TORROTOR-252031 format. One record per residue (C-alpha): x, y, z; residue in three letters. Coordinates in steps of 0.02 Angstrom, whole numbers, padded with zeros to 5 digits, always signed. Last residue first. Layout:
<atoms>
XYZALA
...
</atoms>
This chain:
<atoms>
+03093+00788+04304UNK
+03115+00926+04146UNK
+02963+00969+04075UNK
+02987+01089+03936UNK
+02909+01287+03915UNK
+02907+01413+03785UNK
+02947+01593+03764UNK
+03133+01579+03793UNK
+03157+01405+03867UNK
+03042+01392+04081UNK
+03090+01258+04144UNK
+02969+01104+04215UNK
+02974+00995+04361UNK
+03124+01103+04436UNK
+03028+01132+04604UNK
+03062+01312+04582UNK
+02982+01290+04393UNK
+02847+01166+04466UNK
+02811+01337+04583UNK
+02800+01478+04442UNK
+02680+01368+04335UNK
+02570+01347+04487UNK
+02561+01545+04497UNK
+02527+01552+04302UNK
+02401+01431+04336UNK
+02317+01516+04477UNK
+02325+01688+04364UNK
+02226+01605+04213UNK
+02086+01565+04326UNK
+02043+01380+04344UNK
+01836+01342+04343UNK
+01813+01223+04474UNK
+01815+01023+04481UNK
+01824+01023+04265UNK
+02012+01048+04253UNK
+02052+01003+04079UNK
+02008+01146+03987UNK
+02089+01273+04114UNK
+02268+01173+04075UNK
+02239+01183+03900UNK
+02205+01355+03884UNK
+02346+01402+04024UNK
+02486+01277+03924UNK
+02439+01362+03756UNK
+02483+01524+03812UNK
+02630+01501+03897UNK
+02698+01417+03730UNK
+02708+01204+03729UNK
+02820+01168+03587UNK
+02841+00963+03577UNK
+02979+00861+03635UNK
+02887+00793+03788UNK
+02702+00849+03771UNK
+02628+00726+03884UNK
+02744+00753+04013UNK
+02710+00955+03996UNK
+02528+00886+04005UNK
+02532+00768+04156UNK
+02646+00915+04256UNK
+02516+01039+04212UNK
+02369+00942+04269UNK
+02468+00881+04420UNK
+02497+01070+04477UNK
+02311+01121+04421UNK
+02265+00977+04558UNK
+02367+01007+04684UNK
+02333+01213+04676UNK
+02144+01148+04708UNK
+02176+01068+04838UNK
+02260+01179+04938UNK
+02129+01316+04880UNK
+01987+01184+04971UNK
+02097+01160+05121UNK
+02130+01349+05126UNK
+01944+01383+05112UNK
+01896+01243+05233UNK
+01989+01320+05379UNK
+01911+01493+05335UNK
+01738+01436+05336UNK
+01770+01342+05500UNK
+01819+01509+05574UNK
+01689+01594+05522UNK
+01572+01482+05576UNK
+01647+01475+05749UNK
+01658+01655+05747UNK
+01450+01664+05695UNK
+01432+01552+05862UNK
+01396+01360+05794UNK
+01236+01281+05881UNK
+01278+01170+06014UNK
+01280+00980+05971UNK
+01223+00891+06121UNK
+01340+00787+06194UNK
+01334+00604+06202UNK
+01217+00537+06365UNK
+01135+00409+06240UNK
+01012+00318+06348UNK
+00950+00148+06390UNK
+00846+00080+06511UNK
+00718+00224+06467UNK
+00618+00342+06595UNK
+00756+00382+06682UNK
+00825+00361+06872UNK
+00985+00434+06976UNK
+00963+00420+07149UNK
+01154+00371+07152UNK
+01187+00549+07080UNK
+01396+00532+07049UNK
+01493+00678+07109UNK
+01531+00840+07027UNK
+01638+01006+07108UNK
+01658+01177+07019UNK
+01841+01232+06987UNK
+01825+01210+06822UNK
+01678+01317+06788UNK
+01499+01260+06740UNK
+01393+01406+06700UNK
+01311+01329+06525UNK
+01261+01187+06636UNK
+01170+01294+06779UNK
+01269+01282+06943UNK
+01182+01174+07073UNK
+01360+01216+07171UNK
+01365+01022+07224UNK
+01341+00980+07029UNK
+01273+00823+06978UNK
+01293+00661+06875UNK
+01204+00533+06822UNK
+01080+00674+06792UNK
+00921+00731+06911UNK
+00877+00915+06887UNK
+00724+00890+06805UNK
+00692+00699+06752UNK
+00805+00621+06628UNK
+00737+00568+06462UNK
+00797+00745+06375UNK
+00972+00735+06455UNK
+01071+00838+06555UNK
+01212+00804+06660UNK
+01302+00657+06598UNK
+01273+00752+06431UNK
+01373+00895+06484UNK
+01524+00813+06550UNK
+01579+00801+06359UNK
+01610+01002+06331UNK
+01682+01022+06509UNK
+01779+00894+06497UNK
+01844+00920+06322UNK
+01869+01100+06350UNK
+01993+01071+06505UNK
+02102+00972+06388UNK
+02162+00789+06422UNK
+02268+00704+06557UNK
+02116+00602+06595UNK
+02172+00658+06804UNK
+02215+00827+06755UNK
+02046+00850+06676UNK
+01964+00766+06819UNK
+02059+00892+06934UNK
+01980+01033+06828UNK
+01797+00978+06831UNK
+01827+00975+07010UNK
+01802+00783+07103UNK
+01673+00723+07240UNK
+01663+00559+07309UNK
+01824+00488+07254UNK
+01852+00304+07183UNK
+01684+00310+07074UNK
+01717+00480+07022UNK
+01874+00433+06930UNK
+01783+00302+06828UNK
+01655+00407+06798UNK
+01757+00550+06718UNK
+01842+00414+06634UNK
+01681+00345+06538UNK
+01618+00525+06498UNK
+01787+00551+06428UNK
+01775+00396+06315UNK
+01600+00458+06249UNK
+01436+00376+06311UNK
+01323+00240+06253UNK
+01212+00222+06414UNK
+01150+00065+06505UNK
+01025+00063+06646UNK
+01020-00097+06724UNK
+00861-00058+06856UNK
+00918-00115+07048UNK
+00872+00078+07095UNK
+01004+00135+07229UNK
+01130+00157+07078UNK
+01307+00082+07096UNK
+01284-00048+06945UNK
+01262+00055+06788UNK
+01310-00006+06622UNK
+01410+00083+06513UNK
+01420+00057+06313UNK
+01565+00143+06256UNK
+01554+00242+06087UNK
+01746+00323+06029UNK
+01756+00454+05922UNK
+01881+00554+06032UNK
+01985+00404+06051UNK
+02071+00399+05851UNK
+02194+00278+05892UNK
+02354+00277+05770UNK
+02388+00108+05712UNK
+02550+00077+05578UNK
+02530-00031+05427UNK
+02687-00153+05378UNK
+02645-00319+05476UNK
+02458-00328+05421UNK
+02403-00494+05496UNK
+02496-00496+05631UNK
+02479-00326+05647UNK
+02290-00319+05686UNK
+02311-00451+05823UNK
+02437-00375+05914UNK
+02340-00200+05894UNK
+02189-00286+05975UNK
+02290-00344+06117UNK
+02371-00163+06149UNK
+02171-00086+06134UNK
+02112-00222+06246UNK
+02275-00184+06381UNK
+02254+00005+06373UNK
+02073-00015+06423UNK
+02101-00133+06588UNK
+02244-00036+06626UNK
+02173+00122+06644UNK
+02182+00253+06512UNK
+02265+00430+06514UNK
+02195+00507+06354UNK
+02263+00564+06200UNK
+02201+00696+06076UNK
+02160+00600+05894UNK
+01987+00682+05888UNK
+02071+00837+05895UNK
+02132+00818+05727UNK
+01947+00813+05631UNK
+01949+00675+05528UNK
+01927+00658+05346UNK
+01944+00488+05278UNK
+02030+00426+05145UNK
+02205+00440+05170UNK
+02207+00390+05349UNK
+02154+00237+05299UNK
+02019+00163+05435UNK
+02034+00011+05555UNK
+01875+00008+05642UNK
+01874-00075+05805UNK
+01712-00166+05881UNK
+01801-00231+06047UNK
+01674-00328+06178UNK
+01736-00289+06366UNK
+01788-00466+06468UNK
+01955-00422+06479UNK
+01988-00425+06309UNK
+01813-00475+06203UNK
+01854-00522+06008UNK
+01828-00726+06056UNK
+01972-00696+06179UNK
+02074-00851+06082UNK
+02032-00769+05914UNK
+01881-00807+05812UNK
+01810-00635+05861UNK
+01964-00558+05786UNK
+01941-00636+05623UNK
+01740-00595+05606UNK
+01792-00411+05650UNK
+01928-00398+05528UNK
+01831-00467+05374UNK
+01703-00326+05432UNK
+01838-00219+05452UNK
+01892-00233+05267UNK
+01717-00211+05192UNK
+01708-00051+05293UNK
+01867+00014+05213UNK
+01811-00039+05057UNK
+01679+00099+05072UNK
+01793+00219+05129UNK
+01908+00194+04986UNK
+01739+00214+04882UNK
+01718+00383+04950UNK
+01915+00432+04924UNK
+01888+00370+04729UNK
+01725+00467+04694UNK
+01794+00590+04562UNK
+01923+00493+04525UNK
+01805+00352+04458UNK
+01728+00476+04316UNK
+01613+00636+04338UNK
+01454+00574+04300UNK
+01439+00399+04290UNK
+01558+00401+04440UNK
+01412+00535+04539UNK
+01284+00388+04503UNK
+01388+00254+04563UNK
+01423+00345+04737UNK
+01239+00361+04764UNK
+01209+00177+04736UNK
+01358+00125+04851UNK
+01280+00228+04980UNK
+01133+00164+04942UNK
+01159-00013+04983UNK
+01265+00035+05125UNK
+01114+00088+05206UNK
+01035+00201+05344UNK
+01195+00289+05382UNK
+01226+00318+05561UNK
+01364+00217+05601UNK
+01471+00347+05683UNK
+01607+00314+05559UNK
+01504+00307+05416UNK
+01421+00451+05448UNK
+01573+00563+05500UNK
+01669+00515+05332UNK
+01520+00535+05228UNK
+01489+00734+05301UNK
+01688+00744+05266UNK
+01674+00690+05087UNK
+01526+00768+05033UNK
+01607+00955+05112UNK
+01760+00915+04997UNK
+01658+00844+04825UNK
+01523+00981+04838UNK
+01662+01117+04863UNK
+01746+01039+04727UNK
+01613+01018+04608UNK
+01610+01232+04618UNK
+01497+01243+04447UNK
+01357+01154+04484UNK
+01226+01108+04370UNK
+01258+00917+04364UNK
+01229+00908+04528UNK
+01069+00973+04529UNK
+00994+00811+04417UNK
+01094+00703+04541UNK
+01004+00754+04670UNK
+00831+00726+04565UNK
+00915+00547+04523UNK
+00942+00513+04707UNK
+00781+00545+04748UNK
+00714+00441+04626UNK
+00822+00304+04672UNK
+00749+00312+04851UNK
+00560+00302+04797UNK
+00606+00148+04690UNK
+00691+00061+04827UNK
+00544+00102+04937UNK
+00551+00211+05080UNK
+00549+00172+05271UNK
+00705+00261+05309UNK
+00773+00371+05186UNK
+00759+00531+05263UNK
+00878+00472+05394UNK
+01064+00463+05379UNK
+01070+00451+05168UNK
+00926+00580+05155UNK
+01030+00703+05271UNK
+01193+00671+05193UNK
+01107+00721+05002UNK
+01025+00870+05074UNK
+01192+00932+05155UNK
+01294+00882+05001UNK
+01161+00994+04893UNK
+01180+01119+05053UNK
+01374+01141+04998UNK
+01371+01130+04816UNK
+01218+01272+04813UNK
+01325+01384+04954UNK
+01484+01391+04864UNK
+01382+01497+04711UNK
+01393+01436+04540UNK
+01201+01386+04550UNK
+01128+01552+04465UNK
+01241+01514+04318UNK
+01243+01337+04316UNK
+01044+01334+04309UNK
+01038+01453+04145UNK
+01187+01347+04069UNK
+01092+01176+04095UNK
+00926+01260+04015UNK
+01028+01338+03877UNK
+01099+01155+03852UNK
+00959+01071+03860UNK
+00866+01204+03738UNK
+01002+01192+03598UNK
+00984+01001+03610UNK
+00789+01002+03580UNK
+00702+00878+03731UNK
+00552+00906+03618UNK
+00536+01115+03659UNK
+00360+01115+03745UNK
+00333+00961+03838UNK
+00517+00897+03867UNK
+00591+01087+03888UNK
+00446+01118+04027UNK
+00455+00956+04111UNK
+00639+00989+04148UNK
+00594+01165+04183UNK
+00483+01098+04312UNK
+00603+00944+04370UNK
+00718+01084+04417UNK
+00609+01200+04498UNK
+00543+01052+04598UNK
+00727+01003+04637UNK
+00765+01182+04695UNK
+00626+01175+04805UNK
+00685+01011+04891UNK
+00861+01099+04897UNK
+00809+01242+04995UNK
+00696+01167+05123UNK
+00800+01015+05195UNK
+00943+01126+05143UNK
+00920+01252+05284UNK
+01018+01417+05270UNK
+00973+01454+05095UNK
+00778+01469+05172UNK
+00824+01597+05301UNK
+00935+01689+05160UNK
+00775+01711+05029UNK
+00871+01787+04877UNK
+00903+01599+04817UNK
+00742+01559+04770UNK
+00701+01708+04685UNK
+00866+01683+04603UNK
+00813+01519+04529UNK
+00637+01568+04449UNK
+00747+01713+04378UNK
+00893+01617+04288UNK
+00761+01495+04236UNK
+00647+01656+04150UNK
+00837+01736+04088UNK
+00871+01558+04010UNK
+00697+01556+03929UNK
+00711+01737+03857UNK
+00897+01700+03789UNK
+00826+01514+03706UNK
+00660+01597+03637UNK
+00759+01748+03544UNK
+00898+01601+03464UNK
+00737+01505+03415UNK
+00726+01648+03279UNK
+00875+01579+03173UNK
+00804+01409+03165UNK
+00657+01447+03040UNK
+00555+01293+03049UNK
+00598+01257+03221UNK
+00512+01437+03267UNK
+00312+01375+03213UNK
+00345+01201+03336UNK
+00416+01312+03459UNK
+00274+01429+03467UNK
+00146+01276+03471UNK
+00242+01203+03601UNK
+00236+01358+03711UNK
+00038+01373+03680UNK
+00009+01211+03728UNK
+00121+01210+03882UNK
+00047+01376+03944UNK
+00149+01411+04104UNK
+00067+01536+04169UNK
+00243+01631+04176UNK
+00293+01553+04031UNK
+00163+01577+03919UNK
+00181+01754+03971UNK
+00360+01794+03953UNK
+00339+01701+03762UNK
+00185+01832+03694UNK
+00005+01887+03779UNK
+00116+02043+03813UNK
+00193+02037+03649UNK
+00374+02051+03656UNK
+00399+01856+03581UNK
+00272+01874+03440UNK
+00354+02038+03398UNK
+00521+01982+03397UNK
+00485+01855+03284UNK
+00371+01950+03172UNK
+00496+01943+02994UNK
+00582+01777+03023UNK
+00426+01705+03079UNK
+00274+01736+02940UNK
+00376+01831+02802UNK
+00551+01736+02821UNK
+00472+01572+02844UNK
+00358+01579+02683UNK
+00484+01633+02555UNK
+00613+01482+02636UNK
+00464+01374+02605UNK
+00433+01413+02438UNK
+00612+01397+02396UNK
+00622+01225+02500UNK
+00477+01165+02376UNK
+00549+01230+02219UNK
+00624+01047+02162UNK
+00468+00964+02230UNK
+00381+01036+02075UNK
+00233+01122+02152UNK
+00027+01076+02140UNK
-00025+00927+02238UNK
+00132+00930+02387UNK
+00142+01097+02369UNK
-00019+01128+02398UNK
-00023+01004+02564UNK
+00137+01103+02643UNK
+00038+01277+02602UNK
-00126+01185+02707UNK
+00009+01135+02865UNK
+00096+01329+02817UNK
-00080+01418+02849UNK
-00130+01302+03015UNK
+00048+01350+03080UNK
+00013+01536+03045UNK
-00160+01547+03113UNK
-00088+01441+03296UNK
+00042+01541+03312UNK
-00031+01700+03260UNK
-00194+01646+03416UNK
-00040+01614+03541UNK
+00047+01782+03497UNK
-00139+01889+03494UNK
-00198+01931+03348UNK
-00241+02088+03241UNK
-00078+02156+03204UNK
+00019+01997+03188UNK
-00115+01953+03057UNK
-00103+02076+02944UNK
+00075+02108+02930UNK
+00100+01928+02893UNK
-00033+01890+02778UNK
+00030+02051+02683UNK
+00207+01961+02682UNK
+00126+01787+02651UNK
+00035+01851+02493UNK
+00198+01965+02422UNK
+00322+01820+02450UNK
+00209+01692+02371UNK
+00145+01790+02228UNK
+00339+01846+02190UNK
+00385+01665+02177UNK
+00244+01595+02090UNK
+00258+01731+01930UNK
+00421+01740+01849UNK
+00538+01613+01930UNK
+00399+01496+01956UNK
+00318+01501+01799UNK
+00488+01491+01702UNK
+00546+01352+01812UNK
+00393+01268+01796UNK
+00391+01258+01612UNK
+00566+01228+01588UNK
+00588+01084+01728UNK
+00668+00955+01614UNK
+00621+00784+01678UNK
+00746+00598+01632UNK
+00646+00461+01688UNK
+00711+00353+01538UNK
+00654+00163+01529UNK
+00489+00197+01631UNK
+00428+00307+01501UNK
+00369+00468+01611UNK
+00194+00491+01605UNK
+00045+00590+01516UNK
-00138+00536+01546UNK
-00291+00537+01448UNK
-00475+00482+01553UNK
-00579+00378+01502UNK
-00539+00258+01676UNK
-00375+00244+01604UNK
-00310+00319+01457UNK
-00095+00338+01412UNK
+00025+00436+01345UNK
+00212+00441+01349UNK
+00334+00551+01383UNK
+00531+00562+01359UNK
+00573+00750+01405UNK
+00430+00776+01518UNK
+00416+00973+01540UNK
+00249+00998+01450UNK
+00172+00835+01558UNK
+00219+00948+01721UNK
+00145+01109+01681UNK
-00016+01010+01608UNK
-00014+00921+01775UNK
-00021+01101+01864UNK
-00162+01144+01762UNK
-00262+00984+01832UNK
-00204+01011+02000UNK
-00268+01204+02000UNK
-00430+01148+01923UNK
-00448+01030+02053UNK
-00418+01152+02183UNK
-00522+01285+02132UNK
-00670+01227+02259UNK
-00548+01271+02399UNK
-00576+01442+02433UNK
-00489+01464+02612UNK
-00372+01614+02563UNK
-00226+01496+02505UNK
-00339+01419+02392UNK
-00383+01613+02339UNK
-00200+01623+02300UNK
-00178+01486+02224UNK
-00316+01530+02088UNK
-00241+01689+02075UNK
-00098+01602+02035UNK
-00175+01489+01908UNK
-00219+01652+01806UNK
-00082+01739+01819UNK
+00028+01596+01744UNK
-00120+01530+01601UNK
-00089+01733+01545UNK
+00067+01716+01518UNK
+00064+01544+01439UNK
-00061+01589+01314UNK
+00047+01590+01151UNK
+00134+01477+01222UNK
+00020+01337+01266UNK
-00064+01307+01082UNK
+00064+01308+00928UNK
+00217+01295+01025UNK
+00174+01174+01180UNK
+00054+01062+01084UNK
+00165+01054+00943UNK
+00301+01001+01054UNK
+00189+00875+01147UNK
+00140+00788+00982UNK
+00322+00768+00941UNK
+00362+00695+01111UNK
+00219+00577+01084UNK
+00258+00523+00916UNK
+00445+00472+00982UNK
+00607+00571+00960UNK
+00773+00513+00894UNK
+00758+00564+00721UNK
+00797+00409+00639UNK
+00780+00258+00771UNK
+00659+00349+00865UNK
+00533+00387+00746UNK
+00565+00234+00614UNK
+00555+00059+00642UNK
+00482+00068+00846UNK
+00393+00241+00849UNK
+00331+00218+00669UNK
+00212+00068+00736UNK
+00145+00164+00848UNK
+00055+00261+00717UNK
-00135+00210+00750UNK
-00097+00220+00943UNK
-00033+00372+00945UNK
-00155+00455+00842UNK
-00293+00420+00975UNK
-00186+00466+01095UNK
-00142+00635+01003UNK
-00326+00671+00968UNK
-00376+00618+01152UNK
-00243+00761+01219UNK
-00292+00879+01092UNK
-00476+00872+01185UNK
-00411+00882+01338UNK
-00314+01044+01330UNK
-00464+01125+01250UNK
-00557+01090+01393UNK
-00414+01126+01528UNK
-00392+01302+01428UNK
-00576+01347+01425UNK
-00602+01292+01625UNK
-00422+01395+01652UNK
-00521+01544+01540UNK
-00691+01551+01628UNK
-00780+01702+01561UNK
-00663+01665+01414UNK
-00784+01736+01264UNK
-00715+01613+01159UNK
-00606+01690+00994UNK
-00437+01630+01049UNK
-00486+01475+01105UNK
-00578+01435+00935UNK
-00414+01503+00829UNK
-00312+01402+00956UNK
-00393+01251+00944UNK
-00408+01250+00761UNK
-00218+01268+00773UNK
-00208+01121+00882UNK
-00300+01030+00749UNK
-00224+01061+00610UNK
-00056+01010+00710UNK
-00128+00857+00769UNK
-00178+00813+00576UNK
-00007+00887+00519UNK
+00105+00799+00650UNK
+00018+00610+00595UNK
+00052+00647+00407UNK
+00224+00704+00423UNK
+00260+00559+00518UNK
+00145+00448+00395UNK
+00262+00548+00246UNK
+00417+00492+00336UNK
+00360+00309+00361UNK
+00330+00309+00170UNK
+00507+00389+00125UNK
+00582+00264+00277UNK
+00541+00101+00185UNK
+00381-00021+00129UNK
+00349-00080+00287UNK
+00277+00101+00353UNK
+00133+00079+00213UNK
+00068-00104+00277UNK
+00102-00055+00468UNK
+00002+00118+00436UNK
-00139+00014+00343UNK
-00148-00093+00495UNK
-00168+00033+00629UNK
-00316+00099+00513UNK
-00413-00043+00505UNK
-00370-00077+00697UNK
-00429+00086+00715UNK
-00593+00039+00648UNK
-00659-00059+00789UNK
-00782+00080+00843UNK
-00824+00139+00675UNK
-01005+00054+00667UNK
-01041+00152+00824UNK
-01021+00331+00743UNK
-00933+00447+00914UNK
-01030+00590+00961UNK
-00953+00724+01069UNK
-01016+00839+00943UNK
-00830+00921+00892UNK
-00711+00791+00954UNK
-00825+00660+00919UNK
-00799+00722+00725UNK
-00629+00734+00735UNK
-00605+00553+00804UNK
-00710+00516+00657UNK
-00630+00589+00504UNK
-00471+00517+00595UNK
-00519+00332+00600UNK
-00572+00230+00448UNK
-00578+00351+00316UNK
-00438+00446+00369UNK
-00325+00310+00390UNK
-00385+00228+00223UNK
-00360+00382+00132UNK
-00192+00419+00215UNK
-00147+00232+00164UNK
-00203+00250-00023UNK
-00102+00418-00033UNK
+00050+00325+00062UNK
+00057+00169-00046UNK
-00002+00018+00004UNK
</atoms>
């Protein structure tokens, strides 16, 4: 079949029917299968060679081109009351013709178009549509579709399907290798599966020339209007809803290539341009924080995180809010003096802020840092470190009594959360070690398990070196348990002279014990022989050790057999109290000064300890274990006053404690203790700085170490306190004096 015959067959069987259908919507029933005749006509003609194929290809384009021109003329003549509807209507008709022409002539794609001219029927048809129809109206189309999107942004959703239809046309025009398909009586342009390359010429042009400017204009007007008319929470909610809708519009309308650009425009106009106003309004961030409006704060963060630079303003406000809350607690001097009230309030504040950051700011790392910085800022004073250590001591001494393991763990975790915020860790460490030492020596800890648990939590935060002395104390207690068992299995069953002896052997480097407690006393033979017996036992096991007796911390159970009442009263007393009672047994009356001489100890110790034998809340009025001949009041006792044993003594309890009551310290005593502690802390700081410098210099043998570098790296490596450049410089000079490092020109060298 030659080309003229093929063309006649194609027109007769199909083309005329399709064009008629496009004109009046009626397709002849007797022609429903005629496309097969037209298809075979194309095949038969194309098999004759490239010349016939070329003529068929040209005929295909002429049919489509002619119809497109007809549509163009008709579109121009239309009234165009609804321009976009007409545009979609004519495009749909053109697509129908292209679809059927593609079916009839598809044989050309296999033998001619792709092989010879590196194109396809669908591509050539799409180019004809673009050049002969779309390009003539695109400016107006862009303007009209932007108007529809603007209506959609204003909440009028009735145009959404129209917009999607136009956007699909834009997308099809950008396909480099398209195919045209029919599904459910709809014509679809799609990408060829074997080549997914897509151009962006149409969308790029449309976006750059129209949509970007329209988006910027709309967002700017919306932001300016809303910020004037709405409260901060209302504005935030409104913009979140709008941006959610905008996100939906982007997915449905816009090529993903432009999503980020559209986002940046919206975020800048709606968030960046008004972030300060949103925060500073009366209904803004400060009110939300003060009134604990968590839902509004969460929305604020949700909006502002879309424009991250605006988060800085929230972080600064949050930090100031936390500082103000913290300072409002520490302003109350009476409160700060009582750790049992002061620390729970801080824990409560910390929990509240933690909850705030979690619920409202999604525990975002930068807000966590801001929170911690704020707490660290107002908790930098020594009082916070000391009172937190005091509170931990109180919990481990008594507060945990009757509480479950989970409750105890929760409280310890609360303490650790505050501990993380301390800047003066060396004060906490020093203060806690002193109290832990006192607590364990006096058997006042409720549970060794709790002690270990807390130490492990501290170790996880600041490393094993931070808790080394604390661990050593617990290790000593475990060793003492073993020693006690061995001593009980010795010849005297652990009770020399019939006295049950329980000795704690403590490492000198670990325990914090006041030097006054090492004062020596003149002991009676039966007591001194007990100590000698234990020394012999212990040194057999540890011959290289040396023992120093800390008699000032001794506790002694005394049974009273000389009283007129035949009840067996037992007191838990101090060693000086026992010595005084032993001497009073031999003499009816003795002065306090004489007692001090007989015991060969300080008169202050006798005056302090003897008070517990005079007064106890369980004693009857003026009826202590001992009495004074002058009937002087307790606070008026002098070393010349005579005392004697009260054989008429009686008590409401059979077992009592006669340890002297701890008096409230005077201002001068507190000041003296603070001065001593300050010297201890200063000495520890100097040792830490010197050891850090030495470690750094050892690791840098053979390297150039300048003065500035050494100060900077030393300050960075010290975490227990903030080492000042002046302190570090002084320690460098001391190490030079000790011949550990030397100065060489402008650098330092390790020489030890």
